[in-house]
Residue, then its C-alpha position, 0 to 999 in steps of 0.5 A: m730866225n731873228l733876235v726879236t722872234n727868238v725873244v718873243r718865242v721865249v716870252a710866249l713859252f715862258a708866259t704860257g707855261l707859267l699860266a698853264g702851270v698855275f691853272f693846272a695846279d689850281w685845278l689839280g689841288i685847290v679846286p678839289m680842296l675847296e670842294t671839301l669845305s663848308a660854305s663859310d670856309y669856302v667863301r673866306i678861302e676862295q675870296d682870299l685866293i682871288h685877292h692874292y691872284d690879283p693883279a699877278m694873274p691878269i698881268e700874266g694872262i695878258t702877257a701870255l696872250l700878247a706874246c702868243l699873238a706876236l709869235f703868230a704874226l712873226t711866224w705868219k710868213e712861214r705858215r706853210g712850214p711844219a711849225f706853223p700849224f702847231i703855233a697857230a693851234g697854241v695861239a688859238l687855244m690861248v685866245l680861247s682860254t682868254v675868252v673863257t677867263v673874261a666871259m666866265g672866270v671874271p664873272s664867277n670871281q665877282a659872284i664869289l667876291a659878292l658872297h658873305a662868309d657869315a651869311v652865305s647865299p643858298d646858291w653858293a654851291a652852284i657858284r663853287a661848281h661853276a668856278g671849278a668848271v671854269n678853272g678846269a676849262r682854262a687848265l685844259l686850254t692853257v696846257l694844250s696851248f703850251l704843248a702846241l707851242v712847244i711842239g711848234i717851236c721845236r719843229p723846223v721853221g720853214p718848208g724844207r729848211e731846218g730851224d734854228a738850234r732849239 
């Protein structure tokens, strides 16, 4: 295992773990709290959260995705080894999380940002429910991605060979 691959492994694990942690904490603590708020309080607080997460979360998500894709490419030559199926699964789950974010999370955030706290539209509860569901899906996908990557990186690299010290 060369230095570049080792650095990419660390970056992929760190970025994916950080992203999974944020999404999981959001789903576990913030989403349930938001469900208890009045319409105007929900709009104010959720809009504030969206503004605080930007630009850090898009940068973090892109970093995690690119590191996972790089890890996939760097381990492709060992695709018959016991580590690769887990790495491939972790990468696929990260790609799915990114698709969910771009296809559903970004439009959901835009819908929330378009709401007015002083005159909340009647469909605000549906927007809130959709945002919560999107956050739950991303949390599940990224936590599973992180878990698969951890397992893959801790396994021997190639067929019949022991991997580097983990």
